[in-house]
C-alpha positions in Angstrom: 6.2 33.6 2.4 10.2 32.1 2.8 12.0 30.1 0.7 13.3 27.0 2.0 16.1 25.8 -0.9 17.8 27.7 -3.4 20.0 25.6 -5.9 23.7 26.1 -5.9 26.2 27.1 -8.5 22.9 27.4 -11.1 22.2 23.6 -10.9 18.8 22.6 -12.1 16.7 22.3 -9.3 14.8 18.8 -8.8 11.7 18.7 -6.1 10.1 15.0 -5.6 7.3 15.1 -3.6 6.5 12.0 -1.8 9.2 9.3 -0.6 7.5 6.1 -1.8 8.8 3.7 -4.3 8.5 6.3 -7.0 10.0 9.2 -5.3 12.2 7.1 -3.6 13.4 5.4 -6.8 14.1 8.8 -8.7 16.1 10.8 -5.7 18.3 7.4 -5.5 19.0 7.6 -9.7 19.5 11.7 -9.1 22.6 11.2 -6.1 25.3 12.1 -7.5 24.1 14.3 -10.0 24.9 18.2 -11.5 21.5 18.5 -9.9 20.0 20.3 -6.7 17.6 17.6 -5.5 14.7 17.9 -2.7 12.7 15.1 -1.5 9.5 16.5 0.5 7.4 14.2 2.2 5.0 14.4 5.4 6.8 11.2 7.2 10.3 11.1 7.9 10.5 7.1 6.5 9.6 5.0 3.1 7.2 2.3 4.1 7.1 -0.9 2.6 3.1 -1.4 2.1 2.9 -4.7 0.8 3.6 -6.0 3.7 1.7 -3.3 5.7 -1.1 -5.8 6.5 1.6 -7.8 8.4 2.4 -5.1 10.8 -1.8 -4.8 10.9 -2.2 -8.7 11.7 1.1 -8.7 14.4 3.3 -10.7 12.0 6.2 -7.5 11.9 6.4 -4.7 13.6 6.4 -1.2 12.5 10.2 -0.9 12.1 10.8 -4.3 9.9 9.1 -2.5 6.8 10.0 1.3 7.8 13.2 3.0 6.5 14.2 6.6 7.4 14.2 8.6 4.5 17.3 10.4 5.3 19.0 7.3 6.2 18.7 5.7 3.1 19.6 9.1 1.1 22.6 10.1 3.5 25.8 9.8 0.9 23.5 11.7 -2.1 25.0 14.4 -0.7 23.2 16.6 -3.7 19.9 15.5 -2.3 18.1 17.2 0.8 15.5 15.6 2.5 12.5 18.1 3.9 9.9 17.0 6.1 6.8 19.0 5.2 3.6 18.6 4.3 2.2 19.7 0.5 -0.7 22.0 0.0 -0.2 23.7 -3.8 1.3 24.0 -6.7 2.0 27.2 -8.6 3.0 26.2 -12.1 3.5 29.6 -13.2 6.4 30.4 -10.2 8.1 27.2 -10.4 7.4 26.3 -6.6 5.9 24.5 -4.2 3.9 25.6 -1.1 4.0 23.7 2.1 1.1 24.0 4.8 3.9 25.6 7.3 3.9 28.4 4.6 7.5 27.9 3.5 7.4 27.7 -0.3 9.7 25.4 -2.7 11.2 26.5 -5.8 11.9 24.2 -8.7 12.7 23.8 -12.5 11.7 20.5 -12.1 9.5 19.0 -10.6 8.2 15.0 -9.6 4.7 14.3 -8.0 5.2 11.0 -6.5 2.1 11.5 -4.0 0.9 7.9 -3.6 -2.8 6.8 -3.3 -5.4 6.6 -0.8 -8.2 3.9 -0.1 -11.8 4.8 -1.8 -14.6 4.6 0.2 -16.5 5.4 -2.9 -18.4 8.5 -2.6 -18.6 7.8 1.9 -15.6 9.1 3.3 -17.5 8.2 6.8 -16.6 4.3 6.9 -13.4 5.1 7.4 -14.4 5.8 11.0 -15.7 1.8 11.4 -13.5 0.2 8.7 -9.9 1.8 8.6 -7.7 0.6 5.7 -4.0 -0.5 6.0 -2.4 3.0 4.3 0.4 3.9 7.0 1.7 2.9 10.1 -0.7 4.5 12.4 -3.6 2.5 9.9 -2.0 -0.8 11.0 -0.9 -0.4 14.2 -4.8 0.4 14.9 -5.9 -2.3 13.1 -3.6 -4.6 15.0 -5.4 -3.7 18.3 -8.6 -3.9 17.0 -8.0 -7.3 15.9 -6.3 -8.0 19.5 -8.6 -6.2 21.8 -12.0 -8.1 19.9 -10.5 -11.7 21.5 -9.7 -9.9 24.7 -13.3 -8.9 24.8 -14.6 -11.7 23.6 -12.8 -13.8 26.3 -14.8 -11.4 29.0 -18.2 -11.4 27.1 -21.0 -13.4 28.8 -23.6 -12.6 26.2 -23.5 -15.0 23.6 -24.5 -12.9 20.7 -22.4 -10.5 21.8 -19.5 -12.8 21.8 -20.6 -14.2 18.3 -20.3 -10.6 17.1 -17.0 -9.6 18.5 -15.2 -12.6 17.2 -16.7 -12.3 13.5 -13.8 -10.0 11.2 -15.1 -8.6 8.0 -12.8 -7.9 5.3 -14.4 -5.6 2.6 -12.6 -6.1 -1.1 -11.1 -8.9 -2.9 -7.8 -7.5 -4.4 -4.6 -8.8 -3.2 -4.6 -6.8 0.3 -8.0 -7.9 1.4 -7.3 -11.7 0.6 -4.1 -10.8 2.1 -5.7 -9.3 5.2 -8.6 -12.5 5.1 -5.7 -15.4 4.6 -3.4 -14.2 7.7 -6.3 -13.5 9.9 -7.4 -16.8 9.8 -3.8 -17.9 10.3 -3.9 -15.8 13.5 -6.9 -16.9 14.9 -6.6 -20.8 14.1 -3.3 -21.7 15.0 -1.0 -18.2 16.7 -4.0 -18.0 19.2 -4.1 -21.4 19.8 -4.5 -22.5 23.5 -4.2 -18.8 24.9 -7.5 -18.1 26.1 -9.7 -19.7 28.6 -13.3 -19.2 28.0 -13.0 -18.8 23.9 -11.6 -21.4 21.1 -10.2 -18.5 18.4 -10.5 -21.2 15.7 -14.0 -20.4 16.0 -13.9 -16.8 14.8 -15.8 -15.7 11.6 -13.4 -14.4 8.7 -15.5 -12.8 5.9 -14.6 -11.4 3.2 -17.1 -9.3 0.7 -16.5 -8.7 -2.6 -18.9 -6.7 -4.8 -17.6 -8.4 -8.1 -18.1 -11.9 -9.4 -14.7 -13.1 -8.1 -11.7 -11.6 -6.0 -8.5 -11.1 -7.6 -10.0 -10.0 -10.6 -6.8 -8.6 -12.2 -5.6 -12.1 -12.2 -6.4 -15.0 -14.7 -9.7 -16.4 -13.9 -8.0 -20.1 -12.8 -6.2 -18.4 -10.4 -9.1 -16.5 -9.0 -11.0 -19.7 -8.5 -8.2 -21.3 -6.7 -7.8 -18.4 -4.5 -11.4 -18.8 -3.0 -10.8 -22.8 -2.6 -8.0 -21.7 -0.4 -9.3 -19.3 1.7 -12.2 -21.3 2.0 -10.4 -24.4 3.4 -8.8 -22.3 6.0 -11.7 -21.3 6.9 -12.6 -18.0 5.3 -16.0 -17.5 4.1 -15.4 -15.8 0.9 -19.3 -14.1 -0.3 -19.1 -12.7 -4.3 -21.5 -10.4 -5.3 -22.0 -8.6 -2.0 -21.8 -5.0 -2.1 -21.9 -2.7 0.8 -24.3 -0.5 1.1 -24.1 0.9 4.9 -21.2 0.4 8.4 -21.7 1.4 11.4 -20.4 0.5 15.1 -22.4 -2.5 14.9 -21.5 -4.5 11.4 -22.4 -3.6 7.9 -25.6 -3.9 5.6 -24.7 -5.7 2.2 -27.1 -6.6 -0.5 -27.1 -10.2 0.9 -27.8 -9.1 4.4 -26.7 -8.0 7.5 -23.5 -8.6 8.9 -23.2 -7.9 13.0 -19.5 -7.5 13.5 -17.0 -5.6 15.5 -14.0 -5.3 13.4 -14.2 -4.3 9.5 -11.2 -3.7 7.3 -10.8 -1.7 4.5 -9.5 -3.2 1.0 -11.8 -2.3 -1.8 -9.8 -0.2 -3.9 -7.2 2.7 -4.4 -7.4 6.3 -5.7 -5.0 8.7 -6.6 -3.9 11.0 -3.5 -3.0 14.5 -3.8 -1.7 15.8 -7.3 -4.3 16.3 -9.4 -6.1 19.3 -7.6 -3.1 21.2 -6.7 -2.6 21.8 -10.9 -6.6 22.3 -11.6 -6.4 19.9 -14.7 -8.2 16.7 -16.1 -7.9 13.4 -13.7 -9.5 10.3 -14.4 -12.3 8.8 -11.8 -9.5 7.5 -9.5 -8.0 11.2 -9.7 -4.7 10.1 -11.7 -3.2 12.6 -13.5 -3.0 11.8 -17.4 0.9 12.2 -18.4 2.5 11.5 -21.7 5.2 8.6 -22.1 8.3 10.5 -20.6 5.8 10.7 -17.8 5.3 14.6 -18.3 1.8 15.8 -17.0 -0.2 16.6 -19.9 -0.1 20.5 -19.9 3.1 21.1 -18.0 6.4 19.7 -19.3 8.0 20.9 -16.4 5.8 18.8 -14.3 6.0 15.0 -14.1 4.1 12.3 -12.3 5.2 8.6 -11.4 3.6 5.6 -9.6 -0.5 5.7 -8.7 -0.9 9.3 -9.1 -0.1 8.9 -13.2 -2.3 7.8 -15.4 0.5 6.1 -18.2 -1.1 4.1 -20.6 1.0 1.4 -22.7 -0.8 -0.9 -25.0 -3.8 0.2 -24.9 -4.6 0.0 -20.9 -3.2 2.0 -18.1 -0.4 1.0 -15.8 -1.6 -1.1 -12.7 -0.9 0.9 -9.1 1.8 -1.6 -8.6 5.3 -0.6 -6.3 7.2 -2.6 -9.6 5.4 0.1 -11.6 6.3 3.2 -9.2 10.0 2.0 -8.8 10.8 1.3 -12.6 9.1 4.8 -13.2 11.2 6.5 -10.3 14.5 5.1 -11.5 13.7 5.7 -15.4 13.3 8.8 -14.7 15.7 9.7 -12.4 18.4 8.4 -14.7 17.0 10.9 -17.2 16.9 13.7 -15.5 20.6 13.5 -14.7 21.4 14.3 -18.0 18.4 15.6 -20.1 15.8 18.0 -19.2 13.0 16.4 -21.5 13.2 13.0 -20.5 13.0 9.9 -23.0 9.8 7.8 -23.1 9.2 4.7 -20.3 8.6 1.4 -21.2 7.1 -0.9 -18.4 8.0 -4.5 -17.9 6.7 -6.4 -15.6 7.8 -9.1 -13.1 4.8 -10.7 -12.8 1.8 -10.1 -10.1 1.7 -12.0 -6.9 -0.5 -12.3 -4.0 -0.2 -14.5 -1.1 -3.0 -16.1 0.9 -1.8 -18.4 3.5 0.6 -20.8 4.5 1.8 -22.6 1.0 -0.6 -21.2 -0.9 0.0 -18.0 -3.4 -0.8 -16.9 -7.0 1.5 -15.9 -9.7 1.0 -14.4 -12.9 3.0 -13.1 -16.0 1.7 -13.3 -19.4 0.6 -16.4 -20.5 2.9 -18.1 -17.5 0.8 -18.8 -14.1 1.9 -20.3 -10.8 -0.5 -21.1 -7.6 0.8 -23.1 -4.6 4.0 -23.8 -2.5 6.1 -22.3 -5.9 4.2 -19.4 -6.0 4.2 -18.6 -2.2 8.0 -18.9 -2.7 8.1 -16.3 -5.8 5.6 -14.0 -3.4 8.2 -14.1 -0.7 11.3 -13.8 -2.8 9.8 -10.9 -4.2 8.9 -8.8 -1.7 12.3 -9.4 0.3 14.4 -8.4 -3.2 12.3 -5.2 -2.6 12.8 -4.3 0.8 15.4 -1.7 1.5 18.7 -2.5 3.4 20.7 -5.8 4.0 19.4 -5.6 7.9 15.3 -5.8 7.5 15.9 -8.2 4.5 17.1 -10.5 6.8 15.3 -9.4 10.1 12.0 -9.9 8.0 13.2 -13.6 6.7 14.0 -14.8 10.0 10.7 -14.0 11.6 9.1 -15.4 8.1 11.4 -18.7 9.0 10.4 -18.3 12.9 6.5 -17.6 12.1 6.7 -20.2 9.5 8.2 -23.4 12.2 6.3 -22.1 15.3 3.0 -20.1 14.1 4.4 -17.1 16.6 4.0 -14.0 16.0 5.9 -11.3 18.2 4.2 -8.2 17.6 1.2 -8.8 19.3 0.9 -5.9 21.7 -1.9 -3.6 21.8 -1.4 0.2 22.1 
């Protein structure tokens, strides 16, 4: 096997696996340091996943929320971006193996591999119920949504047309709630008057949640508000409705059969690859236990951040949020600039937020709770702030304002 990268001038070699929020924040914090950094990702771009559902519902284009990693790190001369897929780690030899047979040596390794959607021991369901985790996923969902209306326009059989115009979102977390709300807006407003044989406003949008309430990470009052807001938008919210089976024609739940041609999954996440490479212990969601300085338990040279890390603070595991990963990545990068052993990390929440629809959102920070128009404004402000690059911030804001004024969506393409 060949070695793809060697540290120069005897400097420390830090390898970061994953260019998401945590990995990119770590690389940026290490920019200009007396350290050789290699960032490895199987994609050449950083993806702003919190807005991926808007790509899936034709509100934004992929380029609006994705930025090339090389472009972001172009001025960081000590940082090298390597396009490749990691398939293993050898902690004894201190090297990372890629699928093309290449090995990358390290002195310190940062795992920021993120998460994947959890199909709860039914990976085959992904075929019928895709989840918005990548640009390819979002484009596939967008095409399925738009084509359902096109096929319904041509359908002669009433039952077939009804199934085509039934859209089911599985999971009542932020992704599921945001997806259901924006599909309702697409059907009720954006597509209004676009068809001759069907009324898109007659589409059924069903949100199914196995638990007793949606947005379970939020206070109950905000969960109740979210249910009421969705129902006012025409979304059928079904609680205590666990999925028992899926096929090409619909899904079976504890509450009965739902015939639908379009099913979208948003029912929870699990850590992406990471723990398996180390052969160590992990929790039921595949997260790697780490110390308070984010070092993997039993591996002082290996660190894990973001969704792949299990870090407890104040007696509870930190949530899988972009702001958690970003804070961890920035802290670890700053520490590794000058220290071989980082100091402990402390997460400071900026609040949890989820948008429901036009003028409807929820925001929670400790004892402070907001809902409605002001929470909706804070949601937009927070997401624009987290986007990378002034151009993308300006572009997304412009499109949101245009959509707010006209209800139009410029990315209604079937490809």
